[in-house]
KEFI-426034 format. One record per residue (C-alpha): residue number from 1; residue in one letter; x, z, y. Coordinates in Angstrom, 3 decimals, padded with zeros to 6 digits. Example, Ala and Ser with C-alpha at 12.3 -4.5 7.8 and 13.67 -1.06 7.14 Angstrom:
<nodes>
num = 1 | residu = a | X = 012.300 | Z = 007.800 | Y = -004.500 $
num = 2 | residu = s | X = 013.670 | Z = 007.140 | Y = -001.060 $
</nodes>
This chain:
<nodes>
num = 1 | residu = x | X = -000.024 | Z = -000.066 | Y = 000.015 $
num = 2 | residu = x | X = 001.320 | Z = -000.837 | Y = 003.445 $
num = 3 | residu = x | X = 001.916 | Z = 001.745 | Y = 005.793 $
num = 4 | residu = x | X = 001.359 | Z = 002.047 | Y = 009.653 $
num = 5 | residu = x | X = 002.526 | Z = 004.429 | Y = 012.397 $
num = 6 | residu = x | X = 000.742 | Z = 004.762 | Y = 015.624 $
num = 7 | residu = x | X = 003.325 | Z = 005.837 | Y = 018.465 $
num = 8 | residu = x | X = 001.974 | Z = 007.692 | Y = 021.172 $
num = 9 | residu = x | X = 004.086 | Z = 008.619 | Y = 024.357 $
num = 10 | residu = x | X = 002.560 | Z = 011.541 | Y = 026.290 $
num = 11 | residu = x | X = 003.429 | Z = 013.021 | Y = 029.678 $
num = 12 | residu = x | X = 000.959 | Z = 015.708 | Y = 030.816 $
num = 13 | residu = x | X = -001.897 | Z = 014.427 | Y = 029.064 $
num = 14 | residu = x | X = -003.398 | Z = 017.793 | Y = 028.156 $
num = 15 | residu = x | X = -006.739 | Z = 016.773 | Y = 029.653 $
num = 16 | residu = x | X = -007.374 | Z = 013.900 | Y = 027.309 $
num = 17 | residu = x | X = -005.159 | Z = 014.583 | Y = 024.196 $
num = 18 | residu = x | X = -007.929 | Z = 016.021 | Y = 022.099 $
num = 19 | residu = x | X = -010.462 | Z = 013.306 | Y = 022.911 $
num = 20 | residu = x | X = -007.870 | Z = 010.493 | Y = 022.376 $
num = 21 | residu = x | X = -006.948 | Z = 012.082 | Y = 018.849 $
num = 22 | residu = x | X = -010.488 | Z = 012.254 | Y = 017.671 $
num = 23 | residu = x | X = -011.175 | Z = 008.570 | Y = 018.232 $
num = 24 | residu = x | X = -007.879 | Z = 007.564 | Y = 016.972 $
num = 25 | residu = x | X = -008.507 | Z = 009.393 | Y = 013.843 $
num = 26 | residu = x | X = -011.851 | Z = 007.714 | Y = 013.366 $
num = 27 | residu = x | X = -010.049 | Z = 004.384 | Y = 013.495 $
num = 28 | residu = x | X = -007.394 | Z = 005.304 | Y = 011.260 $
num = 29 | residu = x | X = -009.823 | Z = 006.702 | Y = 008.594 $
num = 30 | residu = x | X = -011.340 | Z = 003.122 | Y = 008.209 $
num = 31 | residu = x | X = -008.199 | Z = 001.227 | Y = 007.887 $
num = 32 | residu = x | X = -007.334 | Z = 000.367 | Y = 004.202 $
num = 33 | residu = x | X = -003.710 | Z = 001.306 | Y = 004.524 $
num = 34 | residu = x | X = -001.650 | Z = 004.675 | Y = 004.759 $
num = 35 | residu = x | X = -001.607 | Z = 005.568 | Y = 008.400 $
num = 36 | residu = x | X = 000.327 | Z = 008.377 | Y = 010.406 $
num = 37 | residu = x | X = 000.499 | Z = 009.171 | Y = 014.137 $
num = 38 | residu = x | X = 003.690 | Z = 010.019 | Y = 015.951 $
num = 39 | residu = x | X = 003.409 | Z = 011.597 | Y = 019.413 $
num = 40 | residu = x | X = 006.378 | Z = 011.736 | Y = 021.763 $
num = 41 | residu = x | X = 006.071 | Z = 014.411 | Y = 024.526 $
num = 42 | residu = x | X = 008.206 | Z = 013.172 | Y = 027.341 $
num = 43 | residu = x | X = 008.958 | Z = 016.545 | Y = 028.983 $
num = 44 | residu = x | X = 005.583 | Z = 017.487 | Y = 029.942 $
num = 45 | residu = x | X = 004.951 | Z = 020.466 | Y = 032.303 $
num = 46 | residu = x | X = 001.428 | Z = 021.279 | Y = 031.279 $
num = 47 | residu = x | X = -000.027 | Z = 022.279 | Y = 027.895 $
num = 48 | residu = x | X = 000.599 | Z = 018.782 | Y = 026.251 $
num = 49 | residu = x | X = 003.359 | Z = 020.107 | Y = 023.635 $
num = 50 | residu = x | X = 001.146 | Z = 023.186 | Y = 022.411 $
num = 51 | residu = x | X = -001.808 | Z = 020.869 | Y = 021.975 $
num = 52 | residu = x | X = 000.387 | Z = 018.327 | Y = 020.091 $
num = 53 | residu = x | X = 001.762 | Z = 021.203 | Y = 017.843 $
num = 54 | residu = x | X = -002.042 | Z = 022.024 | Y = 017.010 $
num = 55 | residu = x | X = -002.799 | Z = 018.412 | Y = 016.051 $
num = 56 | residu = x | X = 000.039 | Z = 018.388 | Y = 013.732 $
num = 57 | residu = x | X = -001.038 | Z = 021.779 | Y = 012.162 $
num = 58 | residu = x | X = -004.565 | Z = 020.490 | Y = 011.572 $
num = 59 | residu = x | X = -003.904 | Z = 016.777 | Y = 010.709 $
num = 60 | residu = x | X = -001.150 | Z = 016.331 | Y = 008.116 $
num = 61 | residu = x | X = -000.461 | Z = 012.585 | Y = 008.874 $
num = 62 | residu = x | X = 000.450 | Z = 013.568 | Y = 012.500 $
num = 63 | residu = x | X = 004.082 | Z = 013.990 | Y = 013.514 $
num = 64 | residu = x | X = 005.720 | Z = 014.750 | Y = 016.926 $
num = 65 | residu = x | X = 008.996 | Z = 014.513 | Y = 018.814 $
num = 66 | residu = x | X = 009.462 | Z = 016.704 | Y = 022.040 $
num = 67 | residu = x | X = 012.213 | Z = 015.229 | Y = 024.308 $
num = 68 | residu = x | X = 014.550 | Z = 017.597 | Y = 025.943 $
num = 69 | residu = x | X = 013.324 | Z = 016.541 | Y = 029.512 $
num = 70 | residu = x | X = 011.469 | Z = 013.854 | Y = 031.077 $
num = 71 | residu = x | X = 013.436 | Z = 010.735 | Y = 030.385 $
num = 72 | residu = x | X = 010.718 | Z = 008.282 | Y = 031.313 $
num = 73 | residu = x | X = 008.228 | Z = 006.282 | Y = 029.422 $
num = 74 | residu = x | X = 010.538 | Z = 003.558 | Y = 028.493 $
num = 75 | residu = x | X = 012.912 | Z = 006.020 | Y = 026.706 $
num = 76 | residu = x | X = 009.996 | Z = 007.904 | Y = 025.199 $
num = 77 | residu = x | X = 008.760 | Z = 004.624 | Y = 023.680 $
num = 78 | residu = x | X = 012.240 | Z = 003.935 | Y = 022.434 $
num = 79 | residu = x | X = 012.406 | Z = 007.479 | Y = 020.823 $
num = 80 | residu = x | X = 009.187 | Z = 006.984 | Y = 018.966 $
num = 81 | residu = x | X = 009.908 | Z = 003.525 | Y = 017.719 $
num = 82 | residu = x | X = 013.368 | Z = 004.643 | Y = 016.446 $
num = 83 | residu = x | X = 011.645 | Z = 007.133 | Y = 014.233 $
num = 84 | residu = x | X = 009.209 | Z = 005.008 | Y = 012.707 $
num = 85 | residu = x | X = 009.740 | Z = 004.463 | Y = 009.012 $
num = 86 | residu = x | X = 006.660 | Z = 002.286 | Y = 008.194 $
num = 87 | residu = x | X = 005.781 | Z = -001.351 | Y = 007.588 $
num = 88 | residu = x | X = 004.353 | Z = -001.704 | Y = 011.091 $
num = 89 | residu = x | X = 003.968 | Z = 000.470 | Y = 014.386 $
num = 90 | residu = x | X = 001.341 | Z = 000.389 | Y = 017.012 $
num = 91 | residu = x | X = 002.265 | Z = 001.483 | Y = 020.554 $
num = 92 | residu = x | X = -000.579 | Z = 002.944 | Y = 022.649 $
num = 93 | residu = x | X = -001.065 | Z = 005.323 | Y = 025.609 $
num = 94 | residu = x | X = -003.008 | Z = 008.513 | Y = 025.220 $
num = 95 | residu = x | X = -005.133 | Z = 008.035 | Y = 028.398 $
num = 96 | residu = x | X = -007.800 | Z = 005.973 | Y = 026.415 $
num = 97 | residu = x | X = -007.451 | Z = 003.089 | Y = 028.940 $
num = 98 | residu = x | X = -006.424 | Z = 001.104 | Y = 025.853 $
num = 99 | residu = x | X = -009.082 | Z = 001.647 | Y = 023.155 $
num = 100 | residu = x | X = -007.955 | Z = 002.658 | Y = 019.920 $
num = 101 | residu = x | X = -010.770 | Z = 000.796 | Y = 018.296 $
num = 102 | residu = x | X = -008.739 | Z = -002.284 | Y = 018.862 $
num = 103 | residu = x | X = -006.148 | Z = -001.366 | Y = 016.372 $
num = 104 | residu = x | X = -007.888 | Z = -002.950 | Y = 013.514 $
num = 105 | residu = x | X = -007.681 | Z = -006.392 | Y = 015.388 $
num = 106 | residu = x | X = -004.081 | Z = -006.070 | Y = 015.724 $
num = 107 | residu = x | X = -003.650 | Z = -005.008 | Y = 012.002 $
num = 108 | residu = x | X = -005.791 | Z = -008.136 | Y = 011.053 $
num = 109 | residu = x | X = -003.422 | Z = -010.533 | Y = 013.059 $
num = 110 | residu = x | X = -000.231 | Z = -008.835 | Y = 011.679 $
num = 111 | residu = x | X = -001.661 | Z = -009.455 | Y = 007.919 $
num = 112 | residu = x | X = -002.015 | Z = -013.239 | Y = 009.074 $
num = 113 | residu = x | X = 001.802 | Z = -013.310 | Y = 009.530 $
num = 114 | residu = x | X = 002.508 | Z = -012.387 | Y = 013.186 $
num = 115 | residu = x | X = 005.398 | Z = -009.882 | Y = 014.081 $
num = 116 | residu = x | X = 004.126 | Z = -008.709 | Y = 017.508 $
num = 117 | residu = x | X = 000.533 | Z = -008.712 | Y = 018.172 $
num = 118 | residu = x | X = 000.017 | Z = -007.616 | Y = 021.951 $
num = 119 | residu = x | X = -003.197 | Z = -006.764 | Y = 023.500 $
num = 120 | residu = x | X = -003.949 | Z = -008.745 | Y = 026.756 $
num = 121 | residu = x | X = -006.359 | Z = -007.336 | Y = 029.434 $
num = 122 | residu = x | X = -009.172 | Z = -009.532 | Y = 030.457 $
num = 123 | residu = x | X = -010.180 | Z = -007.041 | Y = 033.138 $
num = 124 | residu = x | X = -008.886 | Z = -003.725 | Y = 034.511 $
num = 125 | residu = x | X = -011.702 | Z = -001.272 | Y = 035.189 $
num = 126 | residu = x | X = -011.424 | Z = 001.817 | Y = 037.243 $
num = 127 | residu = x | X = -008.451 | Z = 000.363 | Y = 039.343 $
num = 128 | residu = x | X = -008.317 | Z = -000.562 | Y = 042.911 $
num = 129 | residu = x | X = -008.234 | Z = -004.073 | Y = 044.164 $
num = 130 | residu = x | X = -004.943 | Z = -003.564 | Y = 045.778 $
num = 131 | residu = x | X = -003.395 | Z = -002.363 | Y = 042.334 $
num = 132 | residu = x | X = -004.907 | Z = -005.416 | Y = 040.519 $
num = 133 | residu = x | X = -003.726 | Z = -007.655 | Y = 042.920 $
num = 134 | residu = x | X = -000.203 | Z = -006.188 | Y = 042.810 $
num = 135 | residu = x | X = -000.128 | Z = -006.178 | Y = 039.014 $
num = 136 | residu = x | X = -001.085 | Z = -009.900 | Y = 039.000 $
num = 137 | residu = x | X = 001.558 | Z = -010.598 | Y = 041.288 $
num = 138 | residu = x | X = 004.093 | Z = -008.919 | Y = 039.210 $
num = 139 | residu = x | X = 003.333 | Z = -010.666 | Y = 035.944 $
num = 140 | residu = x | X = 003.197 | Z = -014.190 | Y = 037.611 $
num = 141 | residu = x | X = 006.429 | Z = -013.460 | Y = 039.533 $
num = 142 | residu = x | X = 008.154 | Z = -012.501 | Y = 036.179 $
num = 143 | residu = x | X = 006.814 | Z = -015.678 | Y = 034.521 $
num = 144 | residu = x | X = 008.378 | Z = -017.787 | Y = 037.208 $
num = 145 | residu = x | X = 011.718 | Z = -015.869 | Y = 037.628 $
num = 146 | residu = x | X = 012.509 | Z = -014.850 | Y = 034.010 $
num = 147 | residu = x | X = 013.888 | Z = -016.885 | Y = 031.201 $
num = 148 | residu = x | X = 012.073 | Z = -014.493 | Y = 029.044 $
num = 149 | residu = x | X = 008.207 | Z = -015.375 | Y = 029.411 $
num = 150 | residu = x | X = 006.499 | Z = -011.994 | Y = 029.649 $
num = 151 | residu = x | X = 002.704 | Z = -012.311 | Y = 028.765 $
num = 152 | residu = x | X = 000.569 | Z = -011.928 | Y = 031.655 $
num = 153 | residu = x | X = -001.666 | Z = -008.850 | Y = 032.061 $
num = 154 | residu = x | X = -000.152 | Z = -007.216 | Y = 029.050 $
num = 155 | residu = x | X = 001.028 | Z = -003.614 | Y = 028.760 $
num = 156 | residu = x | X = 002.881 | Z = -001.753 | Y = 026.109 $
num = 157 | residu = x | X = -000.288 | Z = -001.694 | Y = 023.728 $
num = 158 | residu = x | X = 000.733 | Z = -003.820 | Y = 020.736 $
num = 159 | residu = x | X = 001.790 | Z = -003.901 | Y = 017.109 $
num = 160 | residu = x | X = 005.135 | Z = -004.544 | Y = 015.901 $
num = 161 | residu = x | X = 006.237 | Z = -005.478 | Y = 012.243 $
num = 162 | residu = x | X = 009.060 | Z = -004.027 | Y = 010.411 $
num = 163 | residu = x | X = 011.503 | Z = -006.784 | Y = 011.315 $
num = 164 | residu = x | X = 010.455 | Z = -006.606 | Y = 015.139 $
num = 165 | residu = x | X = 011.169 | Z = -002.794 | Y = 014.832 $
num = 166 | residu = x | X = 014.482 | Z = -003.442 | Y = 013.310 $
num = 167 | residu = x | X = 015.362 | Z = -006.076 | Y = 016.008 $
num = 168 | residu = x | X = 014.442 | Z = -003.512 | Y = 018.780 $
num = 169 | residu = x | X = 016.713 | Z = -000.847 | Y = 017.356 $
num = 170 | residu = x | X = 019.713 | Z = -003.136 | Y = 018.005 $
num = 171 | residu = x | X = 018.965 | Z = -003.468 | Y = 021.748 $
num = 172 | residu = x | X = 020.354 | Z = -000.155 | Y = 023.139 $
num = 173 | residu = x | X = 020.672 | Z = -001.081 | Y = 026.774 $
num = 174 | residu = x | X = 020.156 | Z = 002.084 | Y = 029.185 $
num = 175 | residu = x | X = 018.200 | Z = 000.244 | Y = 031.829 $
num = 176 | residu = x | X = 014.994 | Z = -000.524 | Y = 029.680 $
num = 177 | residu = x | X = 011.911 | Z = -002.666 | Y = 030.493 $
num = 178 | residu = x | X = 010.233 | Z = -002.594 | Y = 027.081 $
num = 179 | residu = x | X = 007.674 | Z = -005.181 | Y = 027.892 $
num = 180 | residu = x | X = 010.656 | Z = -007.709 | Y = 028.339 $
num = 181 | residu = x | X = 012.350 | Z = -006.410 | Y = 025.416 $
num = 182 | residu = x | X = 009.183 | Z = -006.861 | Y = 023.133 $
num = 183 | residu = x | X = 009.104 | Z = -010.503 | Y = 024.054 $
num = 184 | residu = x | X = 012.825 | Z = -011.077 | Y = 024.140 $
num = 185 | residu = x | X = 013.144 | Z = -010.421 | Y = 020.405 $
num = 186 | residu = x | X = 010.971 | Z = -013.454 | Y = 019.600 $
num = 187 | residu = x | X = 009.549 | Z = -013.876 | Y = 016.271 $
num = 188 | residu = x | X = 005.831 | Z = -014.987 | Y = 015.918 $
num = 189 | residu = x | X = 003.816 | Z = -013.343 | Y = 018.609 $
num = 190 | residu = x | X = 000.131 | Z = -013.667 | Y = 019.596 $
num = 191 | residu = x | X = -002.559 | Z = -012.094 | Y = 021.675 $
num = 192 | residu = x | X = -005.767 | Z = -010.058 | Y = 021.312 $
num = 193 | residu = x | X = -007.986 | Z = -009.805 | Y = 024.432 $
num = 194 | residu = x | X = -009.862 | Z = -006.602 | Y = 025.517 $
num = 195 | residu = x | X = -011.390 | Z = -005.066 | Y = 028.472 $
num = 196 | residu = x | X = -009.276 | Z = -002.208 | Y = 029.900 $
num = 197 | residu = x | X = -011.356 | Z = 000.960 | Y = 030.433 $
num = 198 | residu = x | X = -010.908 | Z = 003.499 | Y = 033.137 $
num = 199 | residu = x | X = -008.688 | Z = 006.533 | Y = 032.429 $
num = 200 | residu = x | X = -010.880 | Z = 009.100 | Y = 030.587 $
num = 201 | residu = x | X = -009.301 | Z = 012.194 | Y = 032.031 $
num = 202 | residu = x | X = -006.164 | Z = 013.513 | Y = 033.995 $
num = 203 | residu = x | X = -004.420 | Z = 011.529 | Y = 036.797 $
num = 204 | residu = x | X = -002.099 | Z = 008.494 | Y = 036.480 $
num = 205 | residu = x | X = 001.672 | Z = 009.084 | Y = 036.540 $
num = 206 | residu = x | X = 002.184 | Z = 005.761 | Y = 037.925 $
num = 207 | residu = x | X = 002.032 | Z = 005.838 | Y = 041.777 $
num = 208 | residu = x | X = 003.119 | Z = 002.836 | Y = 043.763 $
num = 209 | residu = x | X = 006.728 | Z = 004.011 | Y = 044.279 $
num = 210 | residu = x | X = 007.256 | Z = 004.283 | Y = 040.324 $
num = 211 | residu = x | X = 005.260 | Z = 000.967 | Y = 039.951 $
num = 212 | residu = x | X = 007.690 | Z = -000.687 | Y = 042.437 $
num = 213 | residu = x | X = 010.700 | Z = 000.797 | Y = 040.479 $
num = 214 | residu = x | X = 009.492 | Z = -000.651 | Y = 037.279 $
num = 215 | residu = x | X = 008.962 | Z = -004.045 | Y = 038.773 $
num = 216 | residu = x | X = 012.460 | Z = -004.058 | Y = 040.231 $
num = 217 | residu = x | X = 013.726 | Z = -002.910 | Y = 036.644 $
num = 218 | residu = x | X = 011.833 | Z = -005.625 | Y = 035.030 $
num = 219 | residu = x | X = 013.070 | Z = -008.288 | Y = 037.480 $
num = 220 | residu = x | X = 016.632 | Z = -007.300 | Y = 037.410 $
num = 221 | residu = x | X = 016.656 | Z = -006.861 | Y = 033.607 $
num = 222 | residu = x | X = 015.544 | Z = -010.349 | Y = 032.734 $
num = 223 | residu = x | X = 016.260 | Z = -012.418 | Y = 035.674 $
num = 224 | residu = x | X = 019.383 | Z = -013.544 | Y = 038.035 $
num = 225 | residu = x | X = 016.914 | Z = -015.077 | Y = 040.494 $
num = 226 | residu = x | X = 017.498 | Z = -012.272 | Y = 043.060 $
num = 227 | residu = x | X = 021.357 | Z = -013.098 | Y = 042.987 $
num = 228 | residu = x | X = 020.809 | Z = -016.838 | Y = 043.297 $
num = 229 | residu = x | X = 018.210 | Z = -016.079 | Y = 046.216 $
num = 230 | residu = x | X = 021.097 | Z = -013.988 | Y = 047.924 $
num = 231 | residu = x | X = 023.410 | Z = -017.071 | Y = 047.364 $
num = 232 | residu = x | X = 021.029 | Z = -019.492 | Y = 048.934 $
num = 233 | residu = x | X = 020.147 | Z = -017.098 | Y = 051.753 $
num = 234 | residu = x | X = 024.004 | Z = -017.069 | Y = 052.570 $
num = 235 | residu = x | X = 024.455 | Z = -020.772 | Y = 052.150 $
num = 236 | residu = x | X = 021.590 | Z = -021.505 | Y = 054.616 $
num = 237 | residu = x | X = 022.655 | Z = -018.692 | Y = 056.964 $
num = 238 | residu = x | X = 026.325 | Z = -020.315 | Y = 057.133 $
num = 239 | residu = x | X = 024.634 | Z = -023.808 | Y = 057.654 $
num = 240 | residu = x | X = 022.429 | Z = -022.658 | Y = 060.439 $
num = 241 | residu = x | X = 025.206 | Z = -020.630 | Y = 062.005 $
num = 242 | residu = x | X = 027.558 | Z = -023.637 | Y = 061.809 $
num = 243 | residu = x | X = 024.801 | Z = -026.134 | Y = 063.247 $
num = 244 | residu = x | X = 024.049 | Z = -023.526 | Y = 066.120 $
num = 245 | residu = x | X = 028.157 | Z = -023.251 | Y = 066.774 $
num = 246 | residu = x | X = 028.082 | Z = -027.105 | Y = 067.139 $
num = 247 | residu = x | X = 025.079 | Z = -027.059 | Y = 069.479 $
num = 248 | residu = x | X = 026.624 | Z = -024.254 | Y = 071.748 $
num = 249 | residu = x | X = 030.096 | Z = -026.051 | Y = 071.810 $
num = 250 | residu = x | X = 028.259 | Z = -029.480 | Y = 072.816 $
num = 251 | residu = x | X = 026.314 | Z = -027.724 | Y = 075.353 $
num = 252 | residu = x | X = 029.323 | Z = -026.149 | Y = 076.895 $
num = 253 | residu = x | X = 031.305 | Z = -029.453 | Y = 076.968 $
num = 254 | residu = x | X = 028.638 | Z = -031.267 | Y = 078.551 $
num = 255 | residu = x | X = 026.950 | Z = -028.867 | Y = 081.127 $
num = 256 | residu = x | X = 029.355 | Z = -025.983 | Y = 081.353 $
num = 257 | residu = x | X = 029.000 | Z = -022.406 | Y = 080.224 $
num = 258 | residu = x | X = 027.053 | Z = -020.038 | Y = 082.655 $
num = 259 | residu = x | X = 027.629 | Z = -017.182 | Y = 080.263 $
num = 260 | residu = x | X = 023.985 | Z = -016.508 | Y = 079.904 $
num = 261 | residu = x | X = 023.867 | Z = -016.379 | Y = 075.988 $
num = 262 | residu = x | X = 022.993 | Z = -012.851 | Y = 075.402 $
num = 263 | residu = x | X = 019.598 | Z = -013.376 | Y = 073.861 $
num = 264 | residu = x | X = 020.700 | Z = -016.204 | Y = 071.476 $
num = 265 | residu = x | X = 023.742 | Z = -014.202 | Y = 070.594 $
num = 266 | residu = x | X = 021.778 | Z = -011.285 | Y = 069.428 $
num = 267 | residu = x | X = 019.518 | Z = -013.306 | Y = 067.476 $
num = 268 | residu = x | X = 022.437 | Z = -014.772 | Y = 065.594 $
num = 269 | residu = x | X = 024.065 | Z = -011.521 | Y = 065.035 $
num = 270 | residu = x | X = 021.009 | Z = -009.813 | Y = 063.843 $
num = 271 | residu = x | X = 020.036 | Z = -012.694 | Y = 061.688 $
num = 272 | residu = x | X = 023.510 | Z = -013.054 | Y = 059.868 $
num = 273 | residu = x | X = 023.548 | Z = -009.164 | Y = 059.686 $
num = 274 | residu = x | X = 020.187 | Z = -009.147 | Y = 057.914 $
num = 275 | residu = x | X = 021.064 | Z = -011.743 | Y = 055.320 $
num = 276 | residu = x | X = 024.422 | Z = -009.931 | Y = 054.678 $
num = 277 | residu = x | X = 022.799 | Z = -006.550 | Y = 054.105 $
num = 278 | residu = x | X = 020.087 | Z = -008.317 | Y = 051.925 $
num = 279 | residu = x | X = 022.777 | Z = -009.914 | Y = 049.785 $
num = 280 | residu = x | X = 024.571 | Z = -006.568 | Y = 049.462 $
num = 281 | residu = x | X = 021.450 | Z = -004.679 | Y = 048.449 $
num = 282 | residu = x | X = 020.849 | Z = -007.238 | Y = 045.615 $
num = 283 | residu = x | X = 024.288 | Z = -007.174 | Y = 044.383 $
num = 284 | residu = x | X = 024.138 | Z = -003.397 | Y = 044.601 $
num = 285 | residu = x | X = 021.117 | Z = -003.353 | Y = 042.362 $
num = 286 | residu = x | X = 023.015 | Z = -005.258 | Y = 039.677 $
num = 287 | residu = x | X = 026.270 | Z = -003.333 | Y = 040.124 $
num = 288 | residu = x | X = 024.187 | Z = -000.078 | Y = 039.701 $
num = 289 | residu = x | X = 022.792 | Z = -001.434 | Y = 036.409 $
num = 290 | residu = x | X = 026.328 | Z = -002.271 | Y = 035.320 $
num = 291 | residu = x | X = 027.640 | Z = 001.337 | Y = 036.083 $
num = 292 | residu = x | X = 024.673 | Z = 002.894 | Y = 034.123 $
num = 293 | residu = x | X = 025.423 | Z = 000.649 | Y = 031.036 $
num = 294 | residu = x | X = 029.245 | Z = 001.469 | Y = 031.294 $
num = 295 | residu = x | X = 028.702 | Z = 005.149 | Y = 031.072 $
num = 296 | residu = x | X = 026.984 | Z = 004.720 | Y = 027.615 $
num = 297 | residu = x | X = 024.947 | Z = 007.768 | Y = 027.902 $
num = 298 | residu = x | X = 022.419 | Z = 008.475 | Y = 025.084 $
num = 299 | residu = x | X = 018.757 | Z = 007.152 | Y = 025.848 $
num = 300 | residu = x | X = 017.203 | Z = 010.500 | Y = 025.088 $
num = 301 | residu = x | X = 017.571 | Z = 013.825 | Y = 023.451 $
num = 302 | residu = x | X = 015.102 | Z = 015.456 | Y = 020.957 $
num = 303 | residu = x | X = 014.427 | Z = 019.275 | Y = 021.477 $
num = 304 | residu = x | X = 012.013 | Z = 019.733 | Y = 018.654 $
num = 305 | residu = x | X = 010.330 | Z = 017.869 | Y = 015.923 $
num = 306 | residu = x | X = 007.328 | Z = 018.146 | Y = 013.705 $
num = 307 | residu = x | X = 007.164 | Z = 015.930 | Y = 010.672 $
num = 308 | residu = x | X = 004.016 | Z = 014.313 | Y = 009.280 $
num = 309 | residu = x | X = 003.248 | Z = 014.299 | Y = 005.565 $
num = 310 | residu = x | X = 004.578 | Z = 010.666 | Y = 005.428 $
num = 311 | residu = x | X = 007.870 | Z = 011.475 | Y = 007.019 $
num = 312 | residu = x | X = 008.341 | Z = 014.681 | Y = 005.018 $
num = 313 | residu = x | X = 008.687 | Z = 012.346 | Y = 001.915 $
num = 314 | residu = x | X = 012.269 | Z = 011.356 | Y = 003.005 $
num = 315 | residu = x | X = 014.529 | Z = 011.031 | Y = 005.796 $
num = 316 | residu = x | X = 013.877 | Z = 008.586 | Y = 008.637 $
</nodes>
């Protein structure tokens, strides 16, 4: 019998965790395969971990990892997927925006031979128009800028086959954008479409600042376009400055120079200075990534672990 593990990263999800687990359990009870759940507590500051401990005590197919601090969702996802010892894994958030009832559809497509089955949103309920707009712009920008085509309107909710999991384990980069890594590994991939529901309880951890950081992470991880843009801006600035210099020289030669060029001089200085600062900022982003990779720090540390019945049969 094939085995499935559902990986659930959780950060301060105490308000919704019990409801989520009840719905997930009903879905797993109906699947004709051996199922387990692996919660990853990403350094929560509320009662998320005690609740997870209670779930592992009541449900023998539930295991858990507690990270030593908040490493971020990408690291928590990596920790969970690193500890999956099953034929396939499903990644899903605990906030119930992604319905557990969709998991049988993901499994069905996996049985058809697909290695990655991702859930694509047809609509995003419970979100502001501005957030929907910025999300749409991000995915479409990634589509144009990156050599790796990240599916539009698709989050982390997906199923991964065993060989897809093995491939991901070989990617140990420190600056991680999991949506891109899921696509980069290749293999047979397909989509299942669904309506994303509003968050059932609690508050989102993704404010606009963190979403902006994630967008920068994604673009710099899978595209050199910002560096190329900085190069083109530099070339255009140099060309404009050269043409402006010719114009100034010709004007002085034909009509003399009354020394009135302060406004145009300031415009030229500010324009060139801004272009240089932009180029330095872009270069700094990529240099910072190289610095983080060069340190070779571990992606996460595990403070505590609770094994499910399936895990207790042998080492992961």
